[in-house]
Phi, psi and omega in degrees: 000316180299315178299323175296320176298317177298324179290323180289328177298307179299331181295323177308321189261342189301323182300337180262303187282315185288325180297327175293328180292331186285344179241154175288129188290147178296160181303337181267012178245132173239115181264130181225147172274171181294321182285335171288326177295315181299317182293320174298326178295324181293333183270324190245345183295130183290327184293324172291322179299320178294318183297326181286347177277336183294320174301330179290319180292327180285335170300321176286333176290316176301316176302315181297320177297318178290339182290350176287346176264004182281138176296153180236125181258136178234146178206145177220135174235121188221146177229134185215152176216142174215139179245124180236134172296144179273133175239014177203154181289345175272008179298334174097002179213186181288259181261343187220128176259130183241133180229143176215146181211154170225124183224157177218143175222156177220139187219154176224125178229148181199135174267131192261159185296337179267011174103341179280170178215145177229163173217148175224123182231140175233127178248149172223140181217136174235125179224147177233145181204151177260015177286119184291343181276349181276142184264351177234133166192117352285158184250133182247126179224144177217140178217151180230126185236133179231134184221137172220134182236137183216111174294142183250339172239282177287124184087008181279301187275332180204142175224188180302317179297314184290321173307311179295328176293308180305314182293319180291322175294326175292320177291335174292318178293321178296321180298323172298317177294318177293327173303309181298324177291321180294324180291315179302318178290323177292316174305316180299317185288329177292317182287326172295319178294322184296314179290330176291319176295317176299317177296316179295328180291315184292322182286335167300313184295321181295316180295327173293318175299317179297323177294321177296319181294321177290325177294323175294323173299320179294319178296321182292321177298317178297322178297320179286333176291322185290326179267004171089012186265350182223139177291146179304337180294334179295345181285338181293317178299316176298321179292315175305323182289318176304313181296323179295322182283334173296319183297321184292328175299311185298314177293329174290326175295319180293324180292327176296316179296318186295316185289330179296316183293324177298323174285322181299318178289339176274330190259314194266167180279114184286354171279353177295146185284330177258037183299324179267354192270330181271162177256154175251140187232119179293132179266354178251140167288148172293100189277152173244087177242097186302133186249147175291131181253095175258099189292318181301312175294325177294322173300317184293321178302311183298315181293347183269305194253358182300131187296319183293324175292320183289324179292321178296320179290325178290323175294324176294326176293322177295317178300321180301318177298315178294332176287320178296320179294315179297326177291316178296324185288338180279000178279161170297147180272106178241119183228134176264135179231148175217131179234138183228132177225151178228141184223146174225147186221142184195191185122210174265110185256134180269142177259129183245154177271197177293155179107185181227117005278357184092140179286148182279116183255359178177180176206155181230154181253131170238114182286169179294330178292328177294323181294319179289328175293323177294327186290307185278348172273011174049048178281329185232078188264163174208141175210159180219130175238137184212157179228109186257130179233135172214145180207128184290147178261129181098213182297121179258116186298326173302318178294317173300320180293326180292317178303313176299314178298323177298312180299320179295322184289322176299317182300309181293334170295319178291322179295324177294320179297322182290316179302318179301318178299316175290334174289316177299325181292320182293318174302314177303316182292322173292325178285323176297319182301316182290326179289321178298314180293330176299310176297329171300319176301317180295318180288322179290330175296320175299315184294321176297319175300314180292326175298317180297315185287330175292319177297316181300317181291327173293322179292322173296323183284323180294322180295323182274002180075017178256013176213176182239166178298328183306314184287328176296317183293326180296316184292324180296317176300313181296327180290318182292324172297318178303311183299313181302313179301319177293318178299308181302323178296320177297313178294319171302324177292319181297313175304316188284333179291316181298318183293320183295327176284325185283320183302339176279349181245323181208152180296140177283135182236000000 
């Protein structure tokens, strides 16, 4: 009996869809299967295009956060000259003291991924002066400075840079989940629109069949009027019925166009020149193949894979990062520092005789290469090591931030538990809806069979003169409604199966 019903169901749509398959489609008709429609949507749908940009944006955010660990190179080249009036016999010159210098420095600084930071700087200076107290003119000086800072408590396990990197990486993972959700929901929308179009086309065929039946009844009525077995007034009812069913055909044709545009905007490239010009024709029949509905397995899958739950869990992981950061920031600020420097000096050195400041009796030359030799030979080192400790007295804003973050974390945990409960309920409802629609197909098939038999009986009674055209028209309308109900049940079953599969991946909207 089930196979017979399925055969009857297929016959309802066969007249429209399969008849089109027997002929080559005209150039302005595009026949697609449901899987082809989904594949084209993944390529052309603008919503998916927008969603695919978000992971790329988050990649840039991750790169921007990691850029805080990139080294920074600095350099300066400077030339200066100053002439100063003398106001003392100790000024070292006549009326004007002239100083000129050219200096350059190069440096490299970097914050390290474990919270430390270093800087390296190299300076070179050439200066000249007419000050008689100076022992070098020109003077060549070069120095090398190295510095390192390492937090030992606050900022040791996590700091602002590491927090931003971890948060941006979690946001990148959320973007991937969001893209998967968009794809799942778009695929669902495409499948719904595809079956809605198939239903609209099949429903149009049902309305045309009903119109044909009304037209046939009108012809029969007129034939009986001509032979005098029926009063002329009976043709008015038949003509009114034909007009009513013509209106139903017009409305059904409009519904086909609406369903076609809904599928078109989801599937095809809107930049195509003929985007609105062609017609879409489903190549697949709305199948009725009862599927096994395992609600318990579906709930387990949904709790593991649902995009909204995964986003909530990623948000909880992000909040955990923020709580780690807040906890670390509440610790005392203890920082170890180490600085090391090297210096070299050279140029033209004056040799002086007795007295103050003593006459210049000679000079020696120390080249810049000699200065660099002193520098890298570590002849004149200097170093400083320090330990700095600071901790606020009284209300600590970091501890307040930590308490707030803990409350927010607990709140998000409860929200996740509530979301899991709602997901389980949604899966159960989707499974229940699929089973209900499956039973609807059986009952509407029986109703359609009985309506066909009733129409046949009314037509035989009318031919025998024991019924009226009113009851025949009523039976025709009931048959059209029963056929539409059966088609609607099949489409609703298909939609509920799609929803049952989608609800395990993404929230239905």
